[in-house]
C-alpha positions in Angstrom: 79.0 23.2 -79.7 78.2 20.3 -82.1 80.6 18.1 -80.1 78.7 18.8 -76.8 75.4 18.2 -78.6 76.6 14.9 -80.1 78.1 13.8 -76.8 74.9 14.6 -75.0 72.9 12.7 -77.6 75.3 9.8 -77.3 75.0 9.8 -73.5 71.2 9.8 -73.7 71.3 7.0 -76.2 73.6 4.9 -74.0 71.4 5.6 -71.0 68.3 4.5 -73.0 70.1 1.3 -74.1 71.2 0.6 -70.5 67.7 1.1 -69.3 66.3 -1.2 -71.9 68.9 -3.8 -71.0 67.8 -3.9 -67.3 66.3 -7.2 -66.5 63.4 -7.8 -64.2 64.5 -10.0 -61.4 62.0 -12.1 -59.4 62.5 -13.9 -56.1 60.4 -16.5 -54.4 59.6 -17.0 -50.7 58.0 -19.9 -48.9 55.9 -18.0 -46.4 54.8 -21.2 -44.7 58.5 -22.0 -43.9 59.1 -18.5 -42.7 56.1 -18.8 -40.5 57.1 -22.1 -39.0 60.7 -21.1 -38.5 60.3 -17.6 -37.1 56.8 -17.1 -35.8 56.7 -20.3 -33.8 59.2 -18.8 -31.4 56.7 -16.1 -30.4 54.7 -16.1 -27.2 51.4 -16.3 -29.1 52.5 -19.6 -30.8 53.8 -21.0 -27.5 50.4 -20.3 -25.9 48.7 -21.9 -28.9 50.9 -25.0 -28.6 50.3 -25.2 -24.8 46.5 -25.0 -25.5 46.8 -27.6 -28.1 48.7 -29.9 -25.7 46.0 -29.4 -23.0 43.3 -30.3 -25.5 45.2 -33.4 -26.6 45.7 -34.4 -22.9 42.0 -34.0 -22.3 41.2 -36.1 -25.3 43.6 -38.8 -24.2 42.1 -38.8 -20.7 38.6 -39.2 -22.1 39.7 -41.9 -24.5 41.3 -43.8 -21.6 38.1 -43.5 -19.6 36.0 -44.8 -22.5 38.4 -47.7 -22.9 38.1 -48.6 -19.2 34.3 -48.5 -19.5 34.4 -50.8 -22.5 36.5 -53.3 -20.5 34.0 -53.1 -17.7 31.2 -53.6 -20.2 32.8 -56.7 -21.6 33.3 -58.0 -18.0 29.7 -57.4 -17.2 28.5 -59.2 -20.3 30.9 -62.1 -19.5 29.4 -62.3 -16.0 25.9 -62.2 -17.4 25.0 -58.9 -15.7 22.8 -57.4 -18.4 21.5 -54.5 -16.3 25.1 -53.4 -15.6 26.1 -54.1 -19.3 23.2 -51.9 -20.5 24.1 -49.1 -18.1 27.8 -49.2 -19.2 26.9 -49.4 -22.9 24.8 -46.2 -22.5 27.6 -44.5 -20.7 30.2 -45.5 -23.3 27.9 -44.2 -26.1 27.3 -40.9 -24.1 31.0 -40.3 -23.5 31.9 -41.3 -27.1 29.4 -38.7 -28.4 30.7 -36.1 -26.1 34.3 -36.9 -27.0 33.5 -36.6 -30.7 31.8 -33.2 -30.2 34.6 -32.0 -27.9 37.2 -33.0 -30.5 35.4 -31.2 -33.3 34.8 -28.1 -31.3 38.4 -27.8 -30.0 39.9 -28.6 -33.4 37.8 -25.8 -35.0 38.8 -23.4 -32.2 42.5 -24.2 -32.5 42.3 -23.8 -36.3 40.6 -20.5 -36.0 43.2 -19.4 -33.5 46.1 -20.5 -35.8 44.4 -18.6 -38.7 44.2 -15.4 -36.7 47.8 -15.8 -35.6 49.1 -16.3 -39.1 47.2 -13.4 -40.4 48.3 -11.0 -37.6 48.9 -7.6 -39.1 52.0 -6.9 -37.0 53.5 -10.3 -38.0 52.7 -9.8 -41.7 53.9 -6.2 -41.7 57.3 -7.3 -40.2 57.7 -10.0 -42.8 56.7 -7.6 -45.7 59.1 -5.0 -44.4 61.9 -7.5 -44.3 61.0 -8.8 -47.8 61.0 -5.3 -49.1 64.4 -4.6 -47.6 66.0 -7.8 -49.0 64.4 -7.3 -52.4 65.5 -3.7 -52.7 69.0 -4.4 -51.4 69.5 -7.4 -53.8 67.8 -5.9 -56.8 64.7 -7.9 -57.1 61.7 -6.3 -58.9 59.1 -8.7 -57.5 58.9 -11.3 -54.7 56.3 -14.1 -55.1 54.9 -16.4 -52.4 56.0 -19.8 -53.6 53.0 -21.7 -52.2 50.3 -19.2 -53.1 51.4 -18.7 -56.7 50.2 -21.6 -58.8 51.7 -20.1 -61.9 55.3 -20.9 -60.8 56.2 -24.0 -62.8 59.9 -23.9 -62.1 62.4 -21.6 -60.4 66.1 -21.6 -59.7 67.0 -22.1 -56.1 69.2 -19.0 -56.5 66.0 -16.8 -56.5 64.6 -18.4 -53.3 65.2 -15.9 -50.5 63.3 -17.8 -47.8 66.4 -18.7 -45.8 67.8 -15.2 -46.0 64.4 -13.9 -44.9 64.3 -16.2 -41.9 67.8 -15.4 -40.9 67.2 -11.7 -41.2 64.0 -11.9 -39.1 65.8 -14.0 -36.5 68.7 -11.5 -36.3 66.2 -8.6 -36.0 64.4 -10.4 -33.2 67.6 -10.9 -31.2 68.3 -7.2 -31.2 
């Protein structure tokens, strides 16, 4: 009976020592890289990029028109046609102001759309589920966002699971 008691006590003591010896393991993830590598392949991002390209094409078109008006303005001044020069100068100023407002409005709208996309609950939930799976399967106690955590002064590349997360998300998307 004493032997069983002593063996039980010894087993409990060893279990306590083993538990005390357990190290907390941290991993880091660069969520911006995950976003750029994985989420950009989605339909929503392709639509965003198409809208962005349309806005840029419109800005380029308006800029070219303004440049043509400036050339015409210089020609009118060179010919001494002040009435035409004043009319063209007013038109250049009007279109330049419109272009500036258009650029500001569209840039804000695109940024707002990108913010909404990157904060999409379905997208974030998918990433968090995959992070949780990798962390649990590889024995990490905590996973930190590399860019959002200013307290990380140094980390070993061996704890960066960004590439594994991207690959895992890509594999899941192919299924």
